[in-house]
N, C-alpha and C positions, 0 to 999 in steps of 0.2 A: 646401758654405756658402762662402762668400765675404762678407768686410767689407773696404772701402776707408777706409783714416784719412785725411779730407783737412783735417787740424787744427784747424778749428772747426767739424767734421760729419763724418759719418758716410755713407758710401753701401754700403749693403745688397743685395746679387745673390739675389733669390729663387729659388729650386726650380722647375722649372715644372711640375710634381706634388710637392702638400704630403704628405710620410710619412703614411701612415694607421696608425690604432693610438693609444691616449692616452700608453702608456707610452714613445712617441717624444718626448711634449713635457712629462712628470711621471716622475720618476726615483722610482721606491719608494715610489709610493704604497701606504694599507695595504690588505692584501686584507680589510679588516672593509666597504670600497665597495663593492657591486654597481653595475658599471657599463653602461652601455647606450647605445652609439651611435645617433643619432634623427637623422630628417630635417631637416634645417635649409631653415628658408623665406627664408635669405638665400643668393642663390646663389655657388656658389666659397669656399664654408664645411666645415669639419668639427664636428659637435657630439655633446656626449655629455652623458649623465645622468649624475649621481652621486649615490647613498643610502648613508646608514649609520645604523643605530640609535643611539637616543640613549637614557639612562635617564629610568625616570619619575621624576616628583618625589614626595617622603616629605614628607605634611606641609605645612610653610609651604616646605621647602626646596626648591628646583626641583632638576630632575637635570640633570648638566652631564657631558658630554662632549668631550673631545678628541681627532680625529683626521686623522693626519698624511696631506695631499696627496702629502708626500714633496718635492723640490725641482724646480722650473721647470728643465729643460736646457737648456745651452748660451744665454742669455739673456744682453743689455749694459744693460736697463735697464728699469727697473719701474715701475710707477704705481701707487695706489691710492687710493681713497675713500675716505675714515676719517672715523669717529665722533668730533668732536673731544671733545664734550660730547652726552647724551642728545639734544638736539633740532638739535644743527649737524654737518652733513657737510662736511667739506675735503679738497682734494687731498695725495698725499703721492707725492714719488716720487723714484728714488737708481740709480746705478747699481750692480754686481754684487750683494751679498748681500740678500735681500728683509728688510725691516728700517723697517717702518710705526712711528710711534712710538703709535698708539692702532691699535683695532679697525677693521678693515676691512670692508665689505659689498660691496666690486666690487676684483680687482686684475689688473693688465695686463703683462703682458712682452711687450718687443722681444727677436726671437731675432736670434742671430746670423748666420740665413741670411734675414732680411727678415721673415718670418712674425711675426704676432702670437695671442698666447695670452692669451683673458679668462677669468678666473673669477668668477662671480658664486654668491652664500650669500643663499639663498631663505630667507626667513621669513615668519610670518603664518601659515603652515598648520600647522592642528593642532596647536596653541599653544607651536611651536618657533620660539625665534631663533637666527640661526646668524649667526657671523661669521669673519674670518680673523684669523691672530694668526701672527707670525713668534715661532721655538723659540731663535734665538739663532746659529744652525748652518745656515739657510739654508731649512729646510725650513719651509710652507705648514701650518699647523694649522689643520683646520676646528674651531671652540669654538661647543659647542651647547647651550643654556638652553632646558629642555622644562618647563612649567609644566602638565603635562597629568597624572593618576594613571596615563596608560597609557604605555607606553614610546612613545617617538616617532621621526621619522627627520631624519637633516640631508639638507639637499639642495643640490648644489652643481652648476651647470652651467658647461659647459666647451666654449670654442669658438676655434679656428683660421681665421685670414683671413688674406691677404693684406695688408688693412689694418686699423688700430683700428675701423674703421668698421664694418665690414662686420661683422668681428666681435661688438663688439660688439650689433650690431642681432641678432643669430644668438641671442645669449643673452635679449636681451629678448622678442623676439618668443615665446621657448619658455616664457618664465617667465609673459608674460598669459595662455598654454595653460593652462600648470601652475595658475595662481588661479584662471583660470576654471571649472574644477571644483569650488571650495573656496568653498562659499555658506553664512553665517554667518546669513543675513538672512531673516525666517518670510517663505511663501509670498503671506499678506497685504500685507504692509508692498512686496515686492519688486512687485507687482500694482499696488498705488498708485501705487507711483513709477512704472512704465513707463507706467502711465494719465494721472500727470500731465503727464512728459516728451512723450508722446504729443499731451495733447489742450488741457494749459493754459499749460505753457513755452512763450513764443513769441521766438525769439531777435531777431526785428525790433522786439520792445520791450524787448531790454535792450543797445540798441546805446551808451546814454549809458552805465550802468552797466560797459558793457566798456569802452569805447573815451571816455570822456566824461574832463575833467579831475575829479580826487578830492585835496579838502582833508581832511588827518587830523590833527585836534589832539596825536598825540603828537609830532610833528616840533617845532613851536613852545611847546605847552602843557606835555607833560610829564604828569605825575600832579598838577600845581596847577592845577585845572580846574575851573570853574564856568559856568552856565549864562552871565553876561554876559561873561567872557573870549571863549568861543564866538563871541558876537554880536557882540565887539568884532574878532575876528579876521578875522570875515566882513567886515565894515563897512571894514576897512583893503586887506581884497582887491579891494572894491568902489571904494574910494577911489582905490586905483592903478592902475585902469583894466584889473582884471581882466574886468570886465563890460561893457567899451566894446564897441558893436556890431563884428560882423565878425572880434572876438579870440576866444579860448577862452576859455569861460565855467566856473566851477567846477557841476558838475551832483552831485556825489555829495560827502557829507560823512560823515568816521567820527568818532564822538566816540570817542575813544579811552579807556585807561584810568583810574581813578578818578571815575569819575561815580556806582559803586553803589554801597551801603549797605554797610558795613563794620563791622567788630567792630575791637577792639586799636588806637586812632587813635595815631600816631607810632611803630609799631614797624616792624618790615621787612614788605614784603610779602608774604613766604612768611608770615610770622605772623598776617597779620589775613585773617578769613574772611565770607563773604557773608550777611549776615543778611535779605535783603529784597530782592522785586522793585524796587520804588520806586527812584529815584533818591536819592542820600543829600541828608540836609535842609540840611546844610550850602550845598553850591554849588547845589543844585535845588530852592528852597523851595517852589516850586508845583508839583513835580512835574516829573517826563518828558516828560508830555503838553503840559503847559505852554512847554517848552523847544523842542519840535519843533514845536509850532504856531506860537511865535515865531519861529523860522527859517524857515519857509515861508511868513509872510506879509510877513517883511521881504527875503528873498529867493527869489523864485519862481522863479529860474534851477535853484533846486538841488531835483533829482526824485528824489534817494535819501537818506535818512538813514538811518546802520549806526550801530550801538554796539558796543564793544568787550566780550567776557566772557571767561571763562577756562573751558577746559572741565568743568572739575570745579565752577568759580564763579567762583571767584578763585585767585590765587596762591594763598593758604593755604587753599583748596577754600570749604566750608562752616561758618559760625560756628554750633558744638554751641548756641547760645543765643539763636541770632536766629527769625523766623518760621518761614524754610527747614526750618530745622529741627524746628522744633513739627507743620508740616502733611504733611512727608515722611518716612519713615522713613530712619535713617543707620547708616554704618557705619564705626568706626575703623580706619585702615589704615597699615603704618609702610612709611614713605617708605624710600630707600636714604640713606646715608650721605651728604654731600656738601653744597653752597650751600645745598638746599633739603630737607636730612634732616629727620627727627624723624617726628611723626603728625601726622595730619590727618584730620577727620570729611568724609566725603562721602556724598550722595545715595545708598542703598540701591539694589543692580542692581535690586530690584522695582518701585521709584518712578522711576529716572530715565528712562522714556518720558513719565511722567506730566508730572513737574517741567517736563521740554523741552516738551511741548504749551503746559502751563498758563503758561511763562515765555514762549514765542513770541508767545502771544495776546495776555499782556499788551502785550507791546512793539506788536503791531500794532495795539492799542486804544489806545495810547500816539503813535503817527505815524512809527514806527520801522518800516522796511520790507526791513532788511536787517542782515547782523552781522559781524563779525569775530571768531571762535572760536580764542583765544589757548591758550599752553602747554598743548598738547593732548600733550606728550613726559611730563605728567606720569603718565599711563597708564605709561606703559615706568618709572617711577620708582618704582612701588610694590614692596616687595619681598620679599611671600611670593607663592609660588606659589597660593597660592587665591586671593587679591587680584586675581593676574592674571589669573585664570581667570576672578571673576565678572563682572569691569570692563571688560576690554580691548575684547571685544566689545559689549556691553552701550552702552557708551557710544558707540563708534563708530557703530552701526547707529542710535542713539535720534538724536544732531546729524544723521544724515546722511537719515530719515526728514521728523525736525523743519524740517531746513532745506527741503528741497523744497516739503513739505506747507504751509510756512507763506510761505516766503520764495522761492519759484519759482529756487532754484539764486543766489539774490545772496548769496554768502558767501562768506568769506574763511578758509580754514585757514591758521593759523599756528604756528609752531615745531611741527613735526607731521610732521618726517621721522624718525620711527623706523623700526626694521626693519618692524613688523608694518603700518605704514599703508598704503604703498604698494600692497600685495595687496588692502587691504580697500579703496581708492579705485579701484583698475584692475576692482574687480567689482562696484563699485556703478553701476547706470546710466544714475547721474547723472556 
């Protein structure tokens, strides 16, 4: 291996043949790992699968297991994609000792011989969430959380390539193959989705949804929202020439946060719960259907109207005293400590599919043909292992099938990059 320091950069001279064997790249990884070298779909890369056992959950406590990957050998720089907060991913990088300040889902190392080592933590399979942590001594620690009452497996993919892009591609292609064999959706739902995708969803009819100009009320109006302000904003866009012929026209409208009927007026959004499907009477006195009708009559260029809602209903989930709680079974769950900590009421797992069916039928009948589903990371904030088991897959599957069933894929998934979500999305036929 050879490196030339150029003052403001460095040249790395790569070997003609990369060293074989994972221990050439990771020093002293735990014997608890079962390591298998596998054929990479990316040319000129080496690829390994690493698995280790994770403790089972006991009662409400998830099983936690830490296993060392050892110290990456002979590297100069590292990069990690970390969880800044439950819904946010961000980059961290440095020289020398591996030391991200948050849990990482992916870490990469530029070696002194110019080769790139990429490590990917796999989550969302068999109730196990896995991330990377530093130990202060340079070791990469695999930290796994198991919500199942059975022992689980931590899964890590490791790839080496002559470029970061090829090593990254190697782990990503293999990750897709891993999750493809892990299917949580019922056979009937999967067949319905496949039929809809083949027969009902026509991409040529969705051009304006994907490529059209969209106006979202959040940027201009925020949570101070009502029907008249929406109509006034659209009129201003028209007056300013947005709808002049041969110019881009607004074809999609997103009615964002605070159109819903909520409890606890004046309190933090995390303390407010959803009470009813119909829009709140203060801002939309004649109902959501009246608003949608007025928008379409006054602005016929708008082809799609979406409304915002949180995956669990609202930021504070469901009001225990509203009509929704009266019509569907509910359950009180604990959230992890922090900004949104405390307890919340959610629709019981038995009634989640029915609730989504009823809600989306109401929206269609009100003239709404698309949704922006936010705060999906609240599934990850559930603190108790039994609640995570109950709701993680149930809500993801119910929302996915209802989105396709009623809105033909005209949906936006927001605040959703929790580790369990990418495998679910990649495994969905939509």
